[in-house]
N, C-alpha and C positions, 0 to 999 in steps of 0.2 A: 647486412646483420638484422635480426628480429628487431622490432621496436623495442625503445628503452624503457621496460616495465617491469613491475614487481609482480611475479607470479608463483604459483604454488610449486610448480617444478623446480623453478630457477631461482626459487628466494628473491632476494633483491638484487641478483646479478646484472639484469638488464639496466635498472636505475643506476647501479652503482657504476658500470662500464662510463655511461653517457656522463656522470658526476666527474670520473677520473679524466675526463676527455677535457671538460671543461678548467679543471684544474692545470692543465697545461697550457692554457691561455695565459696574455699576459696580465690580466686582471687581478690574478692571485699573487703575483710578484714572489714566486717560490726560489729557494736558493737552489743553485746548480745541482746538487746531490739529492735535493728532494724530487726534483723533476725526473731524475734517473730511475728512482726507487718507484715512483707513479707509473714510468713508461713499462717498468718491469713487471708492476701489479697487474697492470691494463692488459698487457701480453699474456700472462699466465691466466687471467680470469677469462680472457676470450675462449680459450681454449676449453677452459673449465666448462663455459656457458654451453658448448655445443655439446658436450657430453651429456649434461643435464638435459639439455632437450631432446636428445638421441633416448636416455634411458626413460624419458617421461612416455615415449612413444611405445615402449616395449610393452607387451601383454603380462608377461611374467618375466621382470629383469632378475638378474643373478644377485643372490643376498648381499654378496660383497659389494657390489657395484650399487645397491641400494643404501648402504652402509656409508660408503664413500660419498654418494651424491648429498646424505642427509649432511653429513660434514662440512661439505662445500656450501651446501645452503645457508646453513648457521653460520658459517663463515662471512658469506655475503650480507648477510644480515648486521654482522657486527661493524664489518668495516665501513659498510654506508653509513650506519649510526655515526661512527668517528667521523667520517668525511663531511655528512650533513652539518654536524655541530660545527666543524671547523669553517664551513662555507658560511653558516648563520654569523658566525664570529665575525668573518671579514665583511659580510653585508651591513652587520649594525655598525662596524667601524667607518665604514664607507659611509654611511648617513650621519657622521657626527656634525654637529654645526660648524659653520664658519665664523669670520670674524673674530674678534678676540677670547669669545668663550671656546671657540673652536682651536684657535690656537693654544691655549692652556692645555685643551685636552689632548691635542697632538703632541704637545711637549712631554706631557706626562706620558703618553703612549712610546716616547722614544726610550725612556728609562727601561722599558719592559719589553721592548721590541726583540733583544738578544734573546732573553728567557725564553719569548713565546716561540721563537723561531728553533730553537734548542727542542722545545717541548714539542714542536711539529715534527721535526726531522726524527725525534726518540719515537713518536708514535709511527710514524712511516716506517721505521727500521723494523718495530714490532709486526707492524702487520705484514711487512715484506717475509719475516722469519714465518710467520702462521701460513702464508700461502705456500712457502718453500716446502715446509713439512707436509701440507695437505697433498702437495705434488709429488712428493717422493712415494706417498703410498699409493699413487695411481700414476703410472709411467707412462701409460700408453691411452691417447684420446681418441674416440671413434668420433669422425665428422660426418653430420646432418647437415645440408647446405639447404634443405627446403625451407619454404617460408610460408605459414598459413596465409591464405588470401583472406583479408578484411572487406566485409562488403556492408552496405548500409541496409540492413535487412527489416523487411517488413514482415507482419504476421501474415503465415499461410492460410488463407480463407478456409480451405479444406479441413484444417485442424479446428478452427473456430465453428465450422459447421458441426463437427462431432459433437461437441460441447454444448452447442445450441439447442441442437435436436436430442439433447439428453440422450445418446447413444441408442437412439429408437430402432438402428439397423444392427444391433450387437446382442439380440435376444434378451432384451429388458422387458418388454411388453409382455411375454408369457410369463414370468415370475411374478410381474408388477399386479396382473390380473388375479394371478393365485393366491398371492399374499393378501390383496382386497377382499377376497372370497373367504380366505380363512380369517379375516378380521372380524367378518360379519356370521362366521360360521358356528360350528357346535363346540361344546366346552363350557365359555360362559356367557350367561345371557345377554341378548344384544344391547339390551340397556344399561348394563353394568358396565365399569371400568374394564378393559381388557389391555394386556400386555403381549406384545408380539414381538420375538427376539430374532433377529437375522444372526447366524454364527456361518464365519467363514475363515479360509486363509486369507492374508494380506494381499491386496491387489486382485480379488475377485470381483469386486464391484459393489460392496454392501452399501457403502456411503451413497453410490449413484442409485441403486434400486429405491433405497429409503427415500432419498430426494425426489425420486420420480414419483412413489406413492403419495408423498407429501403433498406435491403440487398437483396430483391427480384430484385428491381429497379435500385440500384446504378450505375450499369454499363452503364445506357442507358443516363446518365447525367453527363456534363464535370466538375462540380462542386458539392459537396456533404457535407453536415455537419450533425450532431446529438448532441443537447446541451440541459442540464437539467436546467429549469429555478429556479424552489423551491419556498417556501414562501417568503423567503427575497433575492430578486436575485441580482447579482452583475453585472450590466449591462454592464460594461468595459471588465469583464471577458468572459461574453458570444459572446459579439461582437467579442473580439479578437479569442476566440475558434472557431468561424464561419470563420473568415477570415483565420486562421490556417490549418483548415480541407477542406476548398475550395481549398486550393492551392496558397495563397496570399504569395508572397514574399515581405519582406519589402525593399524600395529602402536602398542602400547602405548608412552606419553611420546613419542609423535613428534605435531609439528605439522603436517599437510599444508598449512596455510597459507603455510609459511615454504620450501615446495618450490620449486626452481627448474623451469624448461621441462622439461629434459633429464630429471629426477626424475620428474615427473608423465609424462611421456610413458613412460618405463620401466615405471613402478608399473602403467599403465594397460594396456600390452601384454602385461605378464605375467599381470596379473588377467583378463585377456579371451582369453586364450591358448587355454584348455582350455572355452570357454564357447561357446555358440551366443548372438549377439548382436544385437540391432536398435538401430542409433542413426540419428537423425534430425540432421541437421547444417543449420539452416534460416538462410536470407538469406546467402548467402556471397557476397562482392562481388568477391574477389580471390582467384585461384588460389594465391597464395602462403600465404594463411591455411589452404586447405586442403591445401596441401603440409606443414604442419607437423602438422595435426590426423590427416592420414593415416599418419603415421609410429606413431601412437600404436595404430591398428588393426591387429591382427595377422591375417596371410593363414592362417587355419585350416580345417579341414576339414569345419566343424560346421554349415554352412549359414547362416552369418551374411551379415546383409544391412544396407548403409547407405544412407540417403536423403536427398540434398542439394536444397535449392532456392537457387535466383540467378534474376535479371534477366537475367543476360549469357551468350550461347551457348556463348562460347570457354571460359567457366568451368566450365559445366556439362559441355562436352566432356572438360576437363582433370580433371574428378572422376572422370569414367569411363573415364579413360584412351584417350579417342578412341573407346570402344565406342560408335558412334552410335545403335546398336538401344538402348543402355539410357537414353537421353536421351529424355525425354516432354515435348514443347512443349504447354504450357497453350493450351486453346480457350477463346475467349469462349463464355457462356452461351448455348443455344439461345435461341429467340424464347419458347418456350412455358415454359423455365425461368425466364426473364427475368422473364416476365408472372407467374409464381406467386411468386415472390421479391419483385416489386414490391409486388403486392396483398394479399400476405399480410401484408406490414409494415404495409400502410396500414387493411386493412381486418379483418385476422384470417383472411381466407379470400377466393380470387380470385373465388368466387361472389357477394359482397358488393358487387360493384363495378358502380354504376348503368349503364346500356349509353348514357346520353348521355357517359360519360367514356371509353368503348373507344377513340374514334379519338385523343384528344388523349394518352391514356396510352400506346398504341402510338408515337405520335410522340415522346414522352418517353424511352421505352426505346429507341427508334434511336438516340437521341442519347448514350444511356449507354455503346452499344457493348458490351452482353454483359458488362460488367465487375461482378462483385459487389460490389465496394465503391461504386462510383459509383451502382449501382442503390440499396443499401441506405441511402446517404445523401442520394439525392434522395426516395425515397420517406418516409425519415425528417423530410426537411423538410416535405412534405405530410401526414404523419399529425399532426404538432404544430401544423397551422394549426386555429385556433377554427371555422373554417368550411371544413372540408376536401372538402365534397361540392360547393362553389360551383365552376363551370367557369372562372370568372374566374381561382381561385388557380393552377389547372392550366396555364391558357394563359400565365400570368406564368411559371410555371417553363418551359415550353416554350420561350417566346421569350428567356428568359434563358441557356439553353444552347446553347453554341457548336455549329456542325456539323461543325467538323473532327475531333471524336474520333470520330465514327461510322465515319469513313473510315479513320485511322489512329491508334491510341492514342499519346499523347504525354504527357510530364510538363505541358507547357502546357495542354493539354486537360483533364487530371485535375484541374489546378490550379484550372480554370474551372469544373469541377463543383463541387468541394469549396468554392470562393469563393462561389457562389451561398448554399449552405448558412451560410457564416459571415456573408453579409451580411445574412441574415434572422434572425440571432440577434439577441436584445434587448441594449442597451448594455452592460448587466451581465453576460451571457454572453458577450460579446465579448472583455470583460478576462479574465475567468477563463479562457477558452480559450487566449488567446495565453500565458498565465502558464506553462501546461505545457510553454512552449518550454526552460523552465531546466532541464527532465530531459534526460538522455542518449537516444540512439536507443534503442528497445526495453526501456527501463526500466520495470519495473513499480513503479506509483506509488500510494503508500498513501493512501486516502481521507482518514483523520484527519490526515495531515500536510499535505495539498495543503488541505484547507477551513480549518485553523488558520493556514496560510500567507496565505491570502486574506484572513481575518479581520485579520491581522498587518499585511498592505501596505494595510489600509482600503478593499478592494474592496466589502466588505460593509456595508450599513446598519445603526448600532446603535441608532437611535432611534427604533424602531418597537413597541417592547414585546414583541418577539420575539427571542429567542436568536440572535446573528449564527451561531453555529456551526450551529444549526438551518437558518438560511435559505440558508448556505453549501452543506450536505449537499442540500438541495433543488436548487440550482444543479448540483452535481455528478449527481445522479439525471437533472437535464433533459439536462444533455450526454451522458449514457449514451441517453438516450430519443432523442435526435435524431441518433445515432449519431455523434456528434463524437469521441466517445473510447470504448473498446471494453472491456467487462468482464472481467476476469481472474479475479479470487477473489471467491467468494460466502460468508456465513456461513451456519450451519446454519439460519437462519431467512430465506434467501434476498436478504440484504440485501448489494447488491455492497460490497464492500470494498478492493478495490484495481482499478487501469484499465490499460490502456497505449495509447498514441497510435500509430495507423498511421503507417508512416514516411512515405506520400504525403501526410496529414495534418501531419505534423510540418513537412515541407517548406512547406506552406503557411502554418503558424503562422511559421517562422523569417522568412519572405518578408514577413508582415506586420509582424512583431517589428521588421526592419531598417527599413522604412517609415516607422514611427512611433516608433522610437528606445525601443521597449519594453523589449526585452531584448537584451544584447550577449553572444555567444557566443564563446568563446576556448578554443583547445587549448594554445596556447603563451602563456606570460609575456611574450614578445617582441611579442606581437600587441598588447600595449598601445602599444607605443612610437609614438607619431604618429598615434594614435586623434584622430578629428577631433570627433566627437559627444561631448557630456557623458554618460556612462554612467550610466545610473538603475538598472539591474538586471543583475548579470554572473553568467554559469555558466561555472567555470572547470572543464574537464576535463583534468586535468594528470597525464602519468606520467612526466615526467623533468625536473620542474623544479628548479632548485639556489638556494642561498642569493642567489649572484649576481644571476640573472635576475630573481629576485623583487624584490629590493631596487632594481635597474635599472628595473623595470616600475612600481614603486612611485612613483619618483622622476619619471617621464616623463609621468605622467597623474593628474588631480585624481580622488582616491577619495571625498571627503567626503560628495557629495550621492548615493552608491549607496545604494538602500534595500533591495535582497536581493542577498545573496552566497550562491551555490550553488557547493560545491567539490566535485567528484568526481574519481576516479583514483586512481592506486597512489602517487604523490609526497605526501610527508608535509611538504611545504615550505607554510609558511603566510605569508600577508602580515600586516603589522603591523595589528592589528586597531582600534587607535585612531586610524587614519586614516581609518576608516569613521564619520564623525560622526552621521550621518543613518540609520544601518542600522536597518531594522526587523526582517528576516528573516536568519539566519545560519544554515546548513545547511551541514556539512562531513562527508563521506563517502569515507573511504579505504579503497580496498579491498586487500586483502592485509595479512599480517602483517609488522611493520617488519623491514627487513634490517640496520639499524644504531640509531641512537639512536631509542630507543622515544617519548621525551618530546615531547608536544604542547604548547605554551605559550599556555594562553587566558587569562593574567593580564590580557591588556588590555581584556577586554570589560567590565570595570569603567568604561569612559570610555564605553560606548554607551548613552547616556540613552534612546534612541528603542527600544533592542530590545524586540522584542514576542515573538520565535519563536526558540528556539535549540535545534538538535539536532545530536549529535555521534555518527556511528559510526565506529569506528576501533579495530578488534579487535586486542587485543594490544598497545595503545599505553597510554601511561602519562599522562593529562590532566591538567596542573597549572590547576586554576582559582584565581581570586583570593581571598585570605581571607577578603573581604566582598564582597557583590554587592547589598546592600541598597539603592543608589542607583539599580538598575535597577527602576524603578518602574512602567515599561509592561510589564514581562515577564509573558507569559501561558502560555508553553508552556517548559519546561527539560527536555529528553529528553537523558540520555547512555545511549547503548547499551550492551547487555551485552558481556562483554569487554573492557571498559577498566578499569583500575584510576585511581583518584584521587589517590593518595599515593605518591610514589615512595620515601618513607623508612620508613615505618611500616606495619605491617601491617593496622592500621585504617584504613579508607576513610571520610574525612569530608567532607560538603559544606561550603561557607562558613557561617561561625558564625551570620549574620544574615539567612539566607534566609527566616526566617520573617517579615522586614518587608516581604517581597515580597506587597503587598496584593491585587494584582490577578492572581498567579500562579493558571492554572485545571488545568493539566498538571504533575505531577511525575512522570519516570520516570528510575530510576537503575538500574546494576547490583546484582548479587546482593552482599550483605554490606556493603553502604554504610551508615553509622551517619549517621542525621539528627541535628541538634541539637534541645538540648531547646526546649520553647515550640512544638512543631509544632502545637499545638492553636490557635495564633494564626493559622494559615492557613486561615480559614475560607471562602475562596473557592474552596479546591481542589475538583476533580469527579473530576479521577483521580489515583490514587496507585500507583505501579509498585513493586514489590520492595520493600515495608516489611518491614525484616528484623526478627523477634523477637529479635535480638541487640541492638535498640536498648537505650537505658535504659526501666525501669519508667515514668518521668514521659512517656517520650514514647508508650508503648503506652497509657497512661492518657488522653493528648493525641488519640487517635483517636477518642475519643467526641464531640470537639468539632467534628469535620469534617463537619457535618451536610449539606453539599451536594454530597456524595462520590456518586459513581454508579458509578466503576470503582475497585475496590480490590484488589490482588494484594499477597499476604502470603507470605513465604518464611521459611524457618527452618533455617539453613544449619549444617553439621556443624563449622564451624569454630569456633562458640562453645559451649563445653562449661559446660553449667551444671547443677547440682544437680537432683535430683527435685523438689525442694520450689521450687526457682527458677523450674523449667521450669512446673510446676502454677500457681504466680502469675503467671506470663505468659499463660498461656493463659486463666486466668479473666479477667483484664484483657482480653483479646481478646475474649471472649466477652460481657464487661459492655459493652466498647465498640461492638460489633457490632449491640447490640439498640438504639442509640441513633441508628443511621445510616439517617434516613427516606428518603432518597432512593435507596438502593443498588441497583442493577440488575444489576451483574455483580461477583461475589466469587469471585477465584481463589486458593487456599492450596495450599500445596505445602511438604514438608519431606522430607529424607533423615534426620531426627534420630528416631530411635527412642524418644524420652522422650516424645513427644507422643502416643502410641499412645491410642486412644479419649477423649481430652480433650474431644470435644464431646458426649460422651455426656450431659455435665450439662444439654444440652437435652431436657427432657422433653417439651416443648411447642413448637410453632414460634415463633421469635424475633419480635418485634412487627413488625418491618419487613419481614420475609423473604417476605411475601404478594406483594411486586412484583418479586422476583428473577427476572431472565430466564436468567442464566447462573451457575451454581455448580460449581467444582471444588474438590475436596478430595484431593488426589492423594499418589501414592508411599507413604507410611505410613497405615495405618489410624486415620484422626481418628475414625471410629466402629467399634465392635465390631461393629454389623450395619446396614444401612437403617433409620434412625429413622421411625417412624411419621408424624411431622409432616411427613415430604418429600412425603407424598401430599396436602398442603394446599397446594402451591406450584403454583398454578393457571396462572400466566404463564411458569412456566419452560419452555424450549425446547432449553436444553443443560444437560446433568449428567453430572459424572463423580465418581462415588465410588468409595474405597478403603475397603475394610470387612475386618474380621478373617474374618469368615464370612456365607454367605448361605444362608436357609432359603427355604423353597417360598413361605412368607406374603411374603416380602420382595418377589417379582416382582409379589404382588397390590397392593401399596402403589404400587409404581412404575407398574402398567399403567394405572393410572386418572388419570395425569398427562395433562389434555388438550391441552396445548400441546407437549408433548416430542417434539422431532424427533431429537435426538441425545442417546445414552445411553453412556456408559462405565461398565464394572463392573469394578474390579480386586479381587478375591478373593484374599487372602492364604492363607487354610486350605482345604485339600481340602475337599469337601462330604463329610458322611457319608453321605446318602442322595441318591437321583436328584432333581434339581430339574425337575419339568415344568411348562412353561409351557402353562396350559390357557386356553380361552377363560371369560372371566367376565362376560359381557353386552357390551353396545357400545362401553363405553368403554375396553376392552382394548386398550392402546397404540393408539388412533386414529390417531395422526398419525407415529408414529416410522419414520424413514427410515433411521436408520443407528445400527446397534448394535455396540458392541465388547466382548466379554468377555475379560480376561485371568484366566488360571485355571490351576492346576497339572494338572487333569485334565478336559478338556473333555467327556470321554465321560458325566459326569455331567448334561450340560445335553439335554432335550429338548422339542422344539417340537411341541405339538399343533396339529392341524388350526384355521385361522381365527384364530391368533394371530398379531399384528404384520401386519396386512393390507398396510399400506403400505410395510413395510421393502423398500429398495432395495439396502443396503449392509451386509454383516454381516462382521465382523472378529473373527479368531480369534487369540489370542497364548497360547502353551503351550509347554512343554519337551518335546522329544522321548524323554527319558531315561525308560526304563520301558515305551515303547509296546508291545513285546510282550507285557507282562504283563497291562496295565489300559489300553492306547490303544485310542481309538474315536472316531470322527466324531460329533458330537451328533447324536442321533436327529431325525427330523422335518423337517431343511432342506427337504424336499420340499413340506413345507406353507405355505412362506413364497412366497405367488403372485407379489409383485412385485420378486422379487429380481433385480438386473442384475450384482451384483458379489460375489465371496467373496474376501476380502484375509486373506492367513494369514501370521503370522511365528511360525517355527519357532526354537526354542532349540535348538542341537545341541550344547551343551558338556556335555561328560561321556557321552552317547548313543553308543550302537553305530551306527555306518553303516548298518546294517540296518533299525534303528530311525527314523532319520533320511528314508530312502527310504520306508519303508512308511507313514510319516505323510503325507508328501508325494503318494504314490500315492493313498491312501484319499481325501485331499481333493480331488485333482482328479476321481477317480472320481465323487464327491458331485457336483461341478458339472456333470459331462458328463451325469449322470442327472437332474439336476432339468429339469423340463419346459420352463423358460425359457432354459437353457442360459446361465446366468450367466457372465460374464467371471471366471477363477480366476488372482488373482495370489499366490502363493507364494514365499515366501523361507525358505529355511534358513539360519541364521547358526551355521556350524560351530563358531565359537570363543565363541559368545555364549550366555548363557541369561538367564533370568527368574527372580528370587529370590521364593520361596513358604516360607511356615512349615510345611516338609514334615520328616517324621521321617528321621534320618540312615539311609541303606540301605546295603546291601553293594555294594562295588566291581562294575561291571560290567566284562566280560571285555575289552571294547573302550574303556572311558573311564575317565578318573580320578576319577570320582566326586564331583568337586568340584562348586560351583555360581559361576558368574561373578559380578561384580560388575556386569555392565551389568544394566538393566531398562530395561523399554520403558512 
């Protein structure tokens, strides 16, 4: 039988059958007649489950079958809720105390045992009647004994190549160059602001084209931003994003998150007034949203450009003020480009396609209508077939695609194409796919959050000897490979860490979710009133909810059976959590800072005994947690975002005192400066621990060494806790001692802005015992090491390294250069080198795979790259201060010797520097990029009122500067 999981097609049936099997064991001591009823339920439900799986595989199931399947799914949820509640009651009774107190408790329980047994018997009898009624409506079950094979899936490199190359082989280059020419062409004088609008059907590649133009031209503009608007725009968030990307730095002691729309418009307009800017406004659905954003974009004479994308021609014309020559209508891909994209996704090259598939592939492409989204989705379906060279597979796809799409693109036609890929997903992936519907349109979805929610919901099997989270991550990768979701961010090791759902795919997901009552989406609390179906999972996107509307909604609909509550939007109004009796997943994300009362009451989560996943994102708010949460024994993820305070009355922020009793807790993430209770060492199941502050008690620091299952650990030391030098040394020593015991550690990130920890890790004369397996190590902001330790060279698994050191000598680069897996290196050097640091070739192992090197140093002129060094380097980042450039400033020598360089990114601190120095530094680096053989993109930012802090001797005041150093650091 298929794995015991919760699914979209089978409801809670898989999980329910497992629990019914557990009830028949001796542990639950049921009456004989109860066991008989459970055996009847189990037999009947198993037959129903087989039918549910079969109907899920049908492309167009009979309406009567769909109706009956929905009834059985709803029944499975209700029965599992009842069974789970009973099992939880037994589990809590079995954990009652022993001794005299336990005797009193057990004696009291005897008085109610008969009543309890009668209640249980009555409950099972009622469940049996409901199942029999459902069975009578469907007397014949169809058997399907195929079980989808589950693999540990990795990302298909061909797919990542398509995204990495910005689909350069699918006809983007021609339209890109044409649009660039249009941007500088007739109509509007070149020096004036010009708005260009790209219009076309969903899935044609508007965003891809705009993104390609943006990256091609970005180095020619001082300020740049790329934002997405979507159907329900949050204008304040969009304006804040433009300001941030354009390089705006808010005045000291001001909070941009709290600014009103009008303040953001004024700030953006003033900031861009004297700059040449390039802004992309993607996915506009309504001219009114554009009208507001347009108010913030000043009409200057610096040759600024704005690109908008939309599906609606009237909106496109409005964006361009009816300059029809500035509207570009997207065209479908040519036959040749369509074929190239299609075959490259399947075979890696169009030359690899067997000749006997030429005709059927042409027919499939004809039905895709030249739309990149349709082509990539369909080709990914074929690429993931085990026998992709069989002509029968291709014929099946050809026959399954409708013919109307090739004539005229439509939402229904695209839905049909995407639906084919959905139907061909295994059962386990269909459920995971539909769950993506809880996220708003254009939302960037974090892979860790998503996969942990899948596990918490019960979508992932737990009893195959494999970590459920590893299985969930392989499912995520499989959805990427099938082009059902789009990769957004990748880590330095090439692993996709976030994704986005194309709005056409999201339309299909929400359509399927409504059909199967899987997820309910609401933008207004009043929508709950009169809701017909039982809500199983709900996504609320609220911007103006009030106490009155929330209370009225809670009274109008049953909430106890809801398993996921996802809450987005700007409103801080919360429903009463105790109403959500069977909640498994609770995610609350409030965007924007509080305008009035910043207090969010989460004390009622103590009643959510089934809760497995909790994440709160609400920057600027005060979250009130219950004083005790030890009863939440199912909790696996407890994640409180940064910028949240946990205590309204005191300076110290503390977690519930009994959190160490949560024996199943795997992931604990809390804001900076939060104090953990003592006995943290009891939480031996923890795998990730975020922002463990060294302001915690010494006992808590010692307790770290007991957390031997930790794979990810973040340690911080804030300025708020002033300790003496001796106390700091004691804490650092305990940290060192604890880290040497963490045998599963893979990611260790340590940061501090407290100068007392300088060089405290120099006590490690040799590599700590379990550091050999480290993959990512950050020691940031203050110099934890006086120089690069020799043992770093033995970390052969490390691919991501950030070191802050007092000084660097030439030998130190020799140590780093031999790391065979190092892809990303950041070196923050506090003291100006006394001599030139020359990176010279030293054999075949010299930085063999390094792609990204960032150096933060007072005088970058001391750095020299010899020929044949860093052969794979693609991105070089330089961070320094412009002050004194006229005396000792120069670009690092030998940058032309980096053969793979694609980008030079520079942050120049301008605080205290002469204007001439700032300009000279920027000009020198642009010239260096222009003279490089590969002409890398140059992204150079000068921060006039900010600077980096180094250990530099005080110098005489400059003519045009105030000689000070900024408190800002990079």
